[in-house]
C-alpha positions as CSV (number, residue, x, y, z in Angstrom):
1,M,41.8,77.1,15.0
2,V,44.9,75.2,14.1
3,T,45.7,76.1,10.5
4,K,47.5,73.8,8.0
5,E,50.2,76.3,8.0
6,D,50.4,75.6,12.0
7,V,51.0,71.7,11.4
8,I,53.3,72.6,8.8
9,A,55.5,75.0,10.9
10,L,55.6,72.7,13.9
11,K,56.5,69.3,12.2
12,K,59.4,71.2,10.4
13,T,60.3,72.2,13.6
14,K,60.1,68.7,15.3
15,N,61.9,66.8,12.5
16,A,58.7,64.8,12.0
17,I,57.5,63.3,8.9
18,I,53.6,63.1,8.7
19,L,52.7,60.0,6.5
20,A,48.5,59.6,5.9
21,H,46.5,57.2,4.2
22,Y,43.9,58.1,1.6
23,Y,40.9,57.5,3.7
24,T,41.7,60.4,6.0
25,L,40.2,64.4,5.7
26,P,41.4,66.1,3.0
27,E,42.6,68.6,5.1
28,V,44.8,65.5,6.7
29,Q,46.2,64.5,3.4
30,E,47.0,68.2,2.7
31,V,49.7,68.6,5.9
32,A,51.3,65.0,5.1
33,D,54.7,64.4,3.6
34,F,53.2,61.1,1.8
35,V,50.0,60.2,1.2
36,G,49.4,56.4,0.1
37,D,48.2,52.9,0.6
38,S,49.2,50.6,3.1
39,L,52.1,49.0,0.7
40,G,53.4,52.5,-0.1
41,L,53.1,54.0,3.7
42,S,54.9,50.8,4.5
43,Q,58.0,51.4,2.2
44,K,58.4,55.3,2.9
45,A,57.8,54.7,6.7
46,A,60.9,52.1,5.7
47,Q,62.8,54.9,4.2
48,T,62.3,57.9,6.5
49,E,65.2,59.8,8.2
50,A,62.5,61.9,10.3
51,D,63.2,61.3,14.2
52,I,59.3,61.4,14.8
53,I,56.6,59.6,12.4
54,L,53.1,60.9,13.2
55,F,51.0,58.4,11.4
56,A,47.5,59.5,10.3
57,G,45.7,56.8,9.8
58,V,44.5,53.9,12.2
59,H,46.4,51.6,14.6
60,F,47.8,49.1,12.8
61,M,49.4,50.9,10.5
62,A,50.8,52.9,13.0
63,E,52.6,49.7,14.4
64,T,54.1,48.9,11.3
65,A,55.7,52.1,11.0
66,K,57.3,51.1,14.9
67,I,58.1,47.6,13.6
68,L,60.1,49.2,10.8
69,N,61.7,51.9,12.9
70,P,62.1,50.7,16.5
71,S,64.3,53.6,17.2
72,K,61.7,56.4,16.0
73,K,59.1,58.1,17.9
74,V,55.8,57.0,16.3
75,L,52.9,59.2,16.9
76,V,49.3,58.5,16.7
77,P,46.8,61.5,17.1
78,D,44.0,59.5,18.4
79,M,45.1,55.8,19.7
80,A,41.0,54.9,19.4
81,A,41.3,54.9,15.8
82,G,40.9,51.7,14.6
83,C,40.3,48.8,12.1
84,S,36.9,46.5,11.6
85,L,39.7,44.2,10.2
86,A,42.2,44.1,12.3
87,D,39.7,44.1,15.5
88,G,38.4,41.2,14.3
89,C,41.3,38.8,14.1
90,D,42.1,37.9,17.4
91,P,45.6,36.1,18.0
92,D,44.3,33.7,20.2
93,E,41.0,32.9,18.1
94,L,43.5,32.9,14.9
95,A,45.9,30.3,16.8
96,E,42.7,28.2,17.7
97,F,41.5,27.9,13.9
98,M,45.0,27.4,13.1
99,K,44.9,23.9,15.1
100,D,42.6,22.4,11.9
101,Y,45.2,23.7,9.3
102,P,48.7,22.5,10.4
103,G,51.1,22.5,8.2
104,Y,49.7,25.7,6.3
105,K,51.4,29.1,6.0
106,I,49.9,32.4,7.6
107,L,49.1,34.7,4.5
108,A,48.2,38.3,6.3
109,Y,46.8,41.1,4.9
110,I,48.7,44.0,6.1
111,N,45.3,44.9,7.7
112,C,46.2,43.1,11.3
113,T,47.6,43.2,14.5
114,A,51.3,43.5,15.1
115,K,50.4,40.4,17.4
116,V,48.9,38.6,14.4
117,K,51.5,39.7,12.2
118,T,53.8,37.9,14.2
119,M,52.3,34.6,13.5
120,A,52.6,35.2,9.9
121,D,55.0,33.9,7.1
122,I,54.3,36.7,5.1
123,I,52.7,40.2,4.8
124,V,50.7,41.2,1.8
125,T,48.9,44.4,1.2
126,S,46.2,44.7,-2.0
127,G,48.7,46.6,-3.7
128,N,50.8,43.5,-4.6
129,A,48.8,40.5,-3.0
130,L,47.8,38.5,-6.2
131,R,52.0,39.1,-7.1
132,I,53.2,37.4,-3.9
133,V,50.7,34.4,-3.9
134,D,51.8,33.7,-7.5
135,S,55.2,33.8,-6.2
136,L,54.8,30.8,-3.7
137,P,54.6,27.5,-5.2
138,K,51.0,26.2,-6.7
139,D,50.8,23.6,-3.9
140,E,51.0,25.6,-0.7
141,K,48.7,25.2,1.7
142,I,48.0,29.0,2.9
143,V,45.5,30.2,5.2
144,F,44.8,34.0,4.2
145,V,43.7,36.5,7.1
146,P,42.1,38.6,7.9
147,D,39.7,39.3,4.8
148,R,37.4,37.1,3.5
149,N,36.8,39.0,0.9
150,L,40.3,39.7,-0.4
151,G,41.3,36.3,-0.2
152,D,38.2,35.3,-2.1
153,Y,39.6,37.4,-5.2
154,I,42.7,36.4,-4.9
155,N,41.7,32.8,-5.1
156,R,39.3,33.8,-8.1
157,Q,42.4,35.3,-9.5
158,T,44.9,32.6,-9.3
159,G,43.3,29.3,-8.8
160,R,44.0,29.0,-5.4
161,E,42.0,27.3,-2.8
162,M,43.5,29.4,0.2
163,E,41.3,28.8,3.5
164,L,39.9,31.8,4.4
165,W,39.2,33.8,8.0
166,H,36.2,35.1,8.7
167,G,36.6,39.2,9.1
168,D,36.1,41.9,6.7
169,C,36.2,45.7,6.1
170,C,33.3,47.0,7.9
171,V,33.2,49.9,4.8
172,H,33.7,48.2,1.8
173,A,31.4,45.2,3.1
174,R,28.6,47.9,3.3
175,W,28.5,48.6,-0.9
176,S,26.0,46.0,-2.4
177,A,25.0,45.4,-5.9
178,A,22.1,47.0,-5.5
179,K,24.0,50.4,-4.1
180,V,26.3,50.2,-7.1
181,A,23.5,49.7,-9.8
182,Q,21.7,52.8,-8.4
183,L,24.9,54.7,-9.0
184,K,25.2,52.8,-12.6
185,Q,21.9,54.2,-13.1
186,A,22.6,57.5,-12.3
187,H,25.7,58.2,-14.5
188,P,25.9,55.5,-17.3
189,E,28.6,56.6,-19.2
190,A,30.8,56.2,-15.8
191,L,33.5,53.7,-15.8
192,T,33.4,51.6,-12.4
193,I,36.2,50.7,-10.1
194,A,36.5,48.7,-6.9
195,H,38.6,47.8,-4.4
196,P,39.2,43.7,-3.7
197,E,37.9,44.2,-0.3
198,C,34.3,44.7,-1.8
199,R,32.2,41.6,-1.6
200,R,32.1,39.1,-5.0
201,E,28.6,40.6,-6.0
202,V,30.3,44.4,-5.8
203,L,33.3,43.6,-7.7
204,E,31.5,41.5,-10.6
205,C,30.0,44.9,-11.4
206,A,33.6,46.7,-11.9
207,D,35.2,47.6,-14.9
208,F,38.8,47.7,-13.2
209,I,39.5,45.8,-9.6
210,G,42.6,47.6,-7.4
211,S,44.3,48.9,-4.6
212,T,43.9,52.5,-3.8
213,A,47.0,53.3,-5.7
214,A,46.0,51.3,-8.5
215,M,42.8,53.1,-8.9
216,L,44.8,56.1,-9.3
217,K,46.9,54.9,-11.7
218,Y,43.7,53.7,-13.6
219,V,41.9,56.9,-13.8
220,A,45.0,58.9,-14.6
221,S,45.9,56.7,-17.3
222,S,42.0,56.0,-18.7
223,P,40.6,58.5,-21.2
224,A,37.1,58.1,-20.0
225,P,36.2,61.4,-18.3
226,E,33.7,59.7,-15.3
227,F,34.3,57.1,-12.8
228,I,31.9,55.6,-9.7
229,V,34.7,54.8,-6.9
230,I,33.9,51.7,-5.5
231,T,35.8,52.2,-2.0
232,E,36.1,55.0,1.1
233,S,35.0,58.0,-0.1
234,G,38.1,59.6,0.7
235,I,40.4,58.4,-2.1
236,L,38.3,61.0,-4.1
237,H,40.2,64.0,-2.9
238,E,43.3,63.0,-4.7
239,M,41.7,61.6,-7.6
240,Q,39.8,64.8,-8.2
241,K,43.4,66.6,-7.5
242,Q,45.4,64.4,-9.7
243,N,42.5,64.6,-12.8
244,P,41.3,68.2,-12.4
245,G,38.9,67.5,-15.5
246,K,37.1,64.4,-14.5
247,R,34.3,63.3,-12.3
248,F,34.0,60.9,-9.7
249,F,31.0,59.7,-8.0
250,S,31.1,57.5,-4.8
251,G,28.6,56.1,-2.2
252,D,26.8,57.8,1.0
253,S,27.7,58.6,4.5
254,E,27.8,54.6,5.0
255,C,30.7,54.2,3.0
256,I,33.3,56.5,4.6
257,C,35.7,55.0,7.5
258,R,35.0,57.1,10.7
259,T,37.9,56.0,12.3
260,M,40.1,57.3,9.2
261,K,38.2,60.5,10.0
262,M,39.3,60.9,13.6
263,N,42.9,61.7,12.1
264,N,42.2,66.2,12.3
265,L,44.7,69.2,12.3
266,E,43.8,69.7,15.9
267,N,44.8,66.4,17.3
268,I,47.8,66.1,14.6
269,Y,48.8,69.6,16.3
270,Q,48.8,68.7,19.6
271,A,50.5,65.2,19.2
272,L,53.0,66.7,17.0
273,R,53.8,69.4,20.2
274,D,53.4,66.9,23.2
275,E,55.2,63.9,21.3
276,K,52.1,62.0,22.7
277,P,50.4,59.8,22.2
278,E,53.3,58.0,21.2
279,L,52.8,54.4,20.0
280,L,55.1,52.2,22.1
281,M,55.5,48.0,21.3
282,D,57.9,45.4,23.3
283,A,60.8,44.2,21.0
284,E,60.5,40.8,20.7
285,T,57.2,41.6,19.7
286,I,58.4,44.0,17.1
287,E,61.3,41.6,16.1
288,A,58.7,38.9,15.7
289,A,56.5,41.0,13.7
290,K,59.1,42.1,11.2
291,R,60.4,39.0,9.8
292,P,57.3,39.0,7.4
293,I,57.0,42.5,6.8
294,L,60.3,42.6,5.6
295,K,59.5,39.6,3.4
296,M,56.6,41.5,1.4
297,L,59.1,44.0,1.1
298,E,61.8,41.5,-0.5
299,L,58.9,40.4,-2.8
300,S,57.4,44.0,-3.7
C-alpha cells in the first residue's frame, strides 16, 4: 500500500510539485505542495519552478497548468477525471450559440476546456468574477459560460444582464432549498455559507456566499462556532484543520464530486514514478488559451 511518505519522497526525487484542489480526498491534500481553489491553483501553476507538475484535480485544471507552463511536464493521475461544467460546454455548440450574439465578449468561468478558453476574451474564477465583471464597461455586451448559476449570481450582484450558457455543476446543482432547510433545522445555531455555483434558491438561504477560498477566510474570521457548508464536502478537511475548535455540517453522498475523488495516493505515486499519464497540448491551443488566462491573472 502506498503511503503519504512514499509520495512525498518520490516527488522530491522527481523535482515535482503536487497541486490539489480542496475537493480531493484528505490524504491527497496532505501530500500536496499547495491546496487551493481554481484561482489559487492557477496562480501557483504560473509561479512554479518544478520540472514536473502533478495536478490532483480534474482535467481542465491540468490543462490550465499546461497552458501556463508549456515547457513543463504535467501529469494527471486519472485522465478520466472530468468536470460536468467543462464537459457540458462543447466548443462547436458554443460557436453556434454565439451566432445569436454578434459583438458580445465571451467571459468564461475557468471550469471549461482549453478549446473553450481559446474562444474567450477573459477567464474568471468564482473568487475574482465579481471584481473582473465590475472592471468592465457597464454597457459591455457579455455572454457568460458555462455556469448559469454563477452567471445569475454575478448578474444579480452587479446589475448586469449577461447572457448565460445553460450549464451547471452536477454537484452544486444537487443542493436544494429543502436540503438546506433540513440542515438548518438540525443545526439552528449554525451559520450557512454557500458557493455561488449553487442555484438561486439555495443562495437565498445563505448567510455568506463565496468561493472556496473566500469561505475558508470567512470561517476563520467569524466568531461563530458552527457552520453549514453548502459546497463539495472535500472542503471540510481544510476547514477543520484550520479551525479545530469549530464544527461543520454538509450534505450527503450526493454532494460529493466523484471525479475529484478519483485522485488517490496510489495513482499519484504511479503517475510520478512512470511520469505518465502526461497531458499534452498543441502549441496553437496553448497560445490561444493563454491570452484570456493571463488577462485574468493581470486583473486579479
